[in-house]
C-alpha positions in Angstrom: -36.1 -2.1 16.0 -36.3 -0.1 12.8 -38.2 2.6 14.7 -35.4 2.8 17.3 -32.8 3.1 14.5 -34.7 6.0 12.8 -35.1 7.7 16.1 -31.4 7.3 17.0 -30.4 8.7 13.6 -32.5 11.8 14.2 -30.9 12.4 17.6 -27.4 11.5 16.7 -26.7 11.7 12.9 -23.6 10.2 11.4 -21.3 13.1 10.5 -18.5 11.1 9.0 -17.5 12.0 5.4 -19.2 10.0 2.6 -16.1 8.2 1.5 -15.6 6.9 5.0 -19.2 5.6 5.1 -18.7 4.0 1.7 -15.5 2.3 2.9 -17.4 0.9 6.0 -20.2 -0.4 3.8 -17.6 -2.0 1.4 -15.9 -3.7 4.4 -19.3 -5.0 5.7 -20.1 -6.5 2.3 -16.7 -8.1 2.1 -17.1 -9.6 5.6 -20.5 -10.9 4.8 -19.1 -12.9 1.8 -16.8 -14.9 4.2 -18.4 -18.3 4.7 -16.6 -19.3 7.9 -16.8 -16.0 9.8 -18.2 -16.6 13.2 -19.0 -13.9 15.9 -19.0 -15.0 19.5 -21.6 -13.7 22.0 -18.8 -11.7 23.6 -18.1 -9.9 20.3 -15.0 -11.8 19.2 -14.6 -13.1 15.7 -13.1 -16.1 14.2 -12.5 -17.3 10.6 -11.0 -20.3 8.9 -7.4 -19.3 7.9 -7.7 -21.5 4.7 -10.6 -19.4 3.4 -8.7 -16.2 4.1 -5.6 -17.6 2.3 -7.8 -18.5 -0.7 -9.2 -15.0 -0.9 -5.7 -13.5 -0.7 -4.3 -15.8 -3.4 -7.2 -15.0 -5.8 -6.9 -11.2 -5.1 -3.1 -11.5 -5.9 -3.9 -13.3 -9.2 -6.4 -10.6 -10.2 -4.1 -7.7 -9.4 -0.7 -9.1 -10.3 -0.5 -6.9 -13.4 -0.1 -3.9 -11.1 3.0 -5.2 -9.4 6.5 -5.1 -11.0 9.0 -7.7 -9.7 12.4 -5.9 -9.7 14.2 -9.0 -10.7 12.3 -9.5 -14.0 11.8 -7.4 -17.1 8.3 -6.0 -17.4 8.3 -5.8 -21.2 9.7 -8.1 -23.9 13.3 -7.5 -24.8 13.6 -5.8 -28.2 16.6 -5.0 -30.4 17.5 -1.3 -30.3 19.0 0.5 -33.3 21.8 3.0 -33.0 19.5 5.8 -34.0 17.2 5.0 -31.1 20.1 5.0 -28.7 21.2 8.4 -30.0 17.6 9.7 -29.8 17.3 8.6 -26.2 19.7 11.2 -24.9 18.3 14.1 -26.9 15.5 16.0 -25.2 12.4 16.8 -27.4 10.2 19.8 -27.0 7.4 17.4 -25.8 9.5 16.2 -22.9 10.3 19.7 -21.8 6.7 20.8 -21.6 5.2 18.7 -18.8 6.9 16.4 -16.4 6.4 14.7 -13.0 9.1 14.9 -10.3 10.3 11.4 -9.2 12.7 11.0 -6.3 15.0 7.9 -6.3 17.6 6.8 -3.8 20.7 4.6 -4.3 22.9 3.2 -1.7 26.6 3.1 -2.7 29.0 0.3 -1.6 30.7 2.8 0.7 27.5 3.1 2.7 26.7 6.6 1.4 23.3 7.4 -0.1 22.5 9.3 -3.2 19.2 11.1 -3.7 18.3 11.7 -7.4 15.6 14.1 -8.3 14.4 12.9 -11.7 11.8 14.2 -14.1 9.4 11.9 -16.0 7.9 13.3 -19.2 4.1 13.0 -19.2 4.2 12.8 -23.0 6.8 10.1 -23.5 7.2 8.5 -20.1 11.0 8.9 -20.3 13.2 10.0 -17.4 15.9 12.6 -16.9 18.0 13.3 -13.7 17.7 17.0 -12.8 20.0 16.9 -9.8 21.6 14.5 -7.3 22.7 14.9 -3.7 25.1 12.6 -1.8 24.8 11.9 1.9 27.9 10.3 3.4 26.5 9.2 6.8 23.1 7.6 7.6 23.2 9.3 11.0 23.4 12.9 9.9 20.0 14.4 9.2 19.1 16.0 5.9 19.8 19.7 5.8 16.8 22.0 6.3 17.7 23.9 3.1 17.5 20.9 0.8 13.9 21.3 -0.3 14.1 24.9 -1.4 17.5 24.4 -3.0 16.1 21.3 -4.9 13.2 23.2 -6.3 15.5 25.9 -7.6 18.0 23.4 -9.1 15.2 21.4 -10.8 13.7 24.7 -12.3 17.2 25.7 -13.5 17.6 22.3 -15.2 14.2 22.6 -16.9 15.1 26.1 -18.2 18.6 25.1 -19.3 17.3 22.1 -21.3 20.5 20.2 -20.6 18.5 17.2 -19.6 19.2 13.7 -21.1 16.2 11.5 -21.3 16.2 7.7 -20.8 13.6 4.9 -20.9 14.0 4.0 -17.2 14.9 5.7 -13.9 17.9 3.3 -13.5 19.3 4.2 -17.0 19.0 7.9 -16.2 20.7 7.4 -12.8 23.5 5.3 -14.4 24.0 7.9 -17.1 24.2 10.7 -14.4 26.8 8.7 -12.5 28.8 7.9 -15.6 29.1 11.7 -16.4 30.7 12.4 -13.0 
């Protein structure tokens, strides 16, 4: 059998990318760890749902630090001094150097949607809203010019340094709305 396998690999080599082959090997290793996995002669598979449920629960427990539940606070509540609040709105030179674009959406009670283009400082992790667009009807498509215009508006906001930085995206969006 091994000789046939070697001969087959010479005739028809596996040309898939290495990462795809690694994923397949990882899946095979994971499948082999299942105790109740059964393969029928026709090629079907069956597994005890309890074993699968146990594996999912244990994986959730191992990775729960990666998931943030929107209804809870992810960090302990701390008292904030007045100087920290004042400092929160002032941009620093570090925050204006490097940032990541973050797009957030908010649905208004009227049914309209607001698209916020925010910047997240790579140095401090704080957020600032560079621009926002409102869409009054869910049925109308986004205009084709929106991406080019967005890039220009974000670049202008960075150059103008009129950005106000906040600890979370929600605080930045709320502050933007309050200024209107």
